C-alpha positions in Angstrom: 110.1 22.5 21.5 106.7 25.3 23.5 106.1 26.3 20.3 106.3 23.0 18.2 103.8 22.0 20.9 101.3 25.4 21.1 101.4 25.2 16.6 100.7 21.2 17.0 97.9 22.3 19.6 96.1 25.1 18.0 96.3 22.9 14.4 94.4 19.8 16.5 92.3 22.3 17.7 91.2 23.1 14.4 91.2 20.3 12.9 88.7 18.3 15.4 86.2 21.7 15.0 85.9 21.8 11.1 83.7 18.4 10.6 81.5 19.9 13.8 80.9 22.4 11.3 80.9 20.8 8.1 78.5 18.1 9.4 75.9 20.8 10.8 75.9 22.5 7.0 75.2 19.3 5.4 72.1 18.5 7.9 71.3 22.4 6.9 71.4 21.7 3.1 69.1 17.9 3.4 66.2 20.2 5.0 66.3 22.7 2.2 66.4 19.8 -0.7 63.5 18.1 1.0 60.9 21.8 0.7 61.9 22.2 -3.3 58.7 21.9 -5.5 58.4 20.1 -8.6 59.3 21.8 -11.8 57.0 22.0 -14.8 56.6 19.4 -17.7 56.2 20.3 -21.2 55.1 17.2 -24.0 55.2 18.4 -27.7 53.0 17.0 -30.3 52.9 18.6 -33.8 51.6 21.9 -33.2 50.5 22.0 -29.5 51.9 22.0 -26.0 51.1 19.9 -23.1 52.0 21.7 -19.5 51.9 20.3 -16.4 52.7 21.5 -13.0 52.5 24.8 -13.8 49.0 25.9 -12.9 49.2 29.9 -12.4 52.2 30.4 -14.5 52.4 32.2 -17.5 54.1 29.6 -21.1 56.4 31.8 -23.0 57.3 31.3 -26.7 60.3 32.7 -27.9 62.0 32.8 -31.2 66.0 31.7 -31.2 66.7 35.6 -32.1 65.2 36.3 -29.0 61.9 38.0 -29.7 58.6 36.9 -27.6 56.5 35.5 -30.1 53.5 34.8 -27.7 52.4 34.3 -24.0 49.6 31.5 -22.3 48.6 31.9 -18.7 48.3 28.9 -17.3 45.6 28.1 -15.5 45.1 24.3 -15.2 47.1 21.7 -13.2 47.7 20.3 -16.7 46.7 22.2 -20.0 46.9 21.9 -23.7 48.3 24.7 -26.1 47.4 25.1 -29.8 50.6 26.9 -31.0 49.2 28.0 -34.4 53.1 28.9 -35.2 55.1 28.6 -38.7 57.2 25.7 -38.8 60.4 27.3 -37.1 62.5 27.0 -34.1 61.5 28.0 -31.1 62.1 28.2 -27.4 59.5 27.7 -24.6 59.3 28.6 -21.2 57.2 27.8 -17.9 59.2 28.9 -14.7 62.3 27.8 -14.4 61.7 25.0 -16.9 63.2 26.3 -20.9 62.6 23.4 -23.3 63.5 24.3 -27.0 61.5 23.2 -29.8 61.3 22.6 -33.8 57.6 22.9 -34.9 56.8 20.6 -38.5 
Protein backbone atom coordinates (compact mmCIF):
# COMPACT_ATOMS: atom_id res chain seq x y z
CA UNK A 1 0.00 0.00 0.00
CA UNK A 2 2.78 2.42 0.89
CA UNK A 3 4.55 1.58 -2.36
CA UNK A 4 1.42 2.48 -4.38
CA UNK A 5 1.05 5.79 -2.53
CA UNK A 6 4.70 6.60 -3.16
CA UNK A 7 4.29 5.88 -6.88
CA UNK A 8 1.12 8.01 -7.08
CA UNK A 9 2.76 10.89 -5.21
CA UNK A 10 5.79 10.80 -7.55
CA UNK A 11 3.56 10.70 -10.63
CA UNK A 12 1.53 13.64 -9.32
CA UNK A 13 4.71 15.61 -8.64
CA UNK A 14 5.92 15.13 -12.23
CA UNK A 15 2.47 15.87 -13.66
CA UNK A 16 2.20 19.22 -11.89
CA UNK A 17 5.76 20.33 -12.68
CA UNK A 18 5.59 19.76 -16.48
CA UNK A 19 3.01 22.45 -17.38
CA UNK A 20 5.04 25.10 -15.52
CA UNK A 21 8.15 24.33 -17.58
CA UNK A 22 6.17 24.11 -20.83
CA UNK A 23 4.59 27.53 -20.21
CA UNK A 24 8.04 29.03 -19.67
CA UNK A 25 9.32 27.51 -22.90
CA UNK A 26 6.39 28.84 -24.92
CA UNK A 27 6.93 32.30 -23.47
CA UNK A 28 10.61 32.25 -24.41
CA UNK A 29 9.80 31.12 -27.95
CA UNK A 30 7.25 33.93 -28.25
CA UNK A 31 9.95 36.52 -27.55
CA UNK A 32 12.27 35.03 -30.20
CA UNK A 33 9.52 35.19 -32.84
CA UNK A 34 9.06 38.93 -32.31
CA UNK A 35 12.72 39.62 -33.19
CA UNK A 36 12.62 37.99 -36.67
CA UNK A 37 13.63 40.13 -39.64
CA UNK A 38 11.51 40.45 -42.75
CA UNK A 39 12.53 38.26 -45.68
CA UNK A 40 13.62 39.72 -49.03
CA UNK A 41 11.06 39.62 -51.85
CA UNK A 42 11.61 39.17 -55.60
CA UNK A 43 9.30 40.08 -58.47
CA UNK A 44 10.21 38.89 -61.96
CA UNK A 45 9.02 40.81 -65.03
CA UNK A 46 10.19 39.45 -68.41
CA UNK A 47 14.01 39.62 -68.25
CA UNK A 48 14.40 41.70 -65.05
CA UNK A 49 13.89 41.15 -61.35
CA UNK A 50 13.00 43.67 -58.64
CA UNK A 51 14.44 42.82 -55.23
CA UNK A 52 13.09 44.47 -52.09
CA UNK A 53 14.25 44.43 -48.45
CA UNK A 54 17.64 42.94 -49.33
CA UNK A 55 20.05 45.86 -49.02
CA UNK A 56 23.61 44.62 -48.48
CA UNK A 57 22.85 41.07 -49.70
CA UNK A 58 23.77 39.34 -52.96
CA UNK A 59 21.34 38.06 -55.60
CA UNK A 60 22.63 34.75 -56.93
CA UNK A 61 21.45 33.31 -60.26
CA UNK A 62 21.95 29.56 -60.66
CA UNK A 63 20.99 27.19 -63.50
CA UNK A 64 18.85 24.14 -62.75
CA UNK A 65 21.99 22.00 -63.03
CA UNK A 66 23.55 23.96 -60.15
CA UNK A 67 26.00 26.05 -62.17
CA UNK A 68 26.46 29.62 -60.90
CA UNK A 69 25.41 31.98 -63.71
CA UNK A 70 25.68 35.46 -62.16
CA UNK A 71 25.61 37.40 -58.89
CA UNK A 72 24.54 40.97 -58.20
CA UNK A 73 25.16 43.10 -55.09
CA UNK A 74 21.94 44.68 -53.78
CA UNK A 75 22.78 48.24 -52.73
CA UNK A 76 19.31 49.81 -52.31
CA UNK A 77 16.17 48.88 -50.35
CA UNK A 78 14.42 48.29 -53.70
CA UNK A 79 16.57 47.51 -56.71
CA UNK A 80 15.72 46.44 -60.27
CA UNK A 81 18.24 44.23 -62.05
CA UNK A 82 18.29 43.39 -65.77
CA UNK A 83 19.27 39.73 -65.97
CA UNK A 84 20.16 39.61 -69.71
CA UNK A 85 19.99 35.81 -69.73
CA UNK A 86 18.82 33.42 -72.45
CA UNK A 87 15.36 31.88 -72.21
CA UNK A 88 15.15 29.08 -69.67
CA UNK A 89 14.63 28.15 -66.03
CA UNK A 90 16.81 29.59 -63.28
CA UNK A 91 17.01 29.67 -59.49
CA UNK A 92 17.26 33.09 -57.84
CA UNK A 93 18.51 33.34 -54.26
CA UNK A 94 18.74 36.36 -51.94
CA UNK A 95 19.49 35.60 -48.29
CA UNK A 96 17.09 32.80 -47.29
CA UNK A 97 14.61 33.57 -50.08
CA UNK A 98 14.83 31.20 -53.06
CA UNK A 99 12.66 31.30 -56.22
CA UNK A 100 12.55 29.18 -59.37
CA UNK A 101 11.78 31.37 -62.40
CA UNK A 102 11.26 30.85 -66.10
CA UNK A 103 12.51 33.53 -68.50
CA UNK A 104 10.65 33.60 -71.84
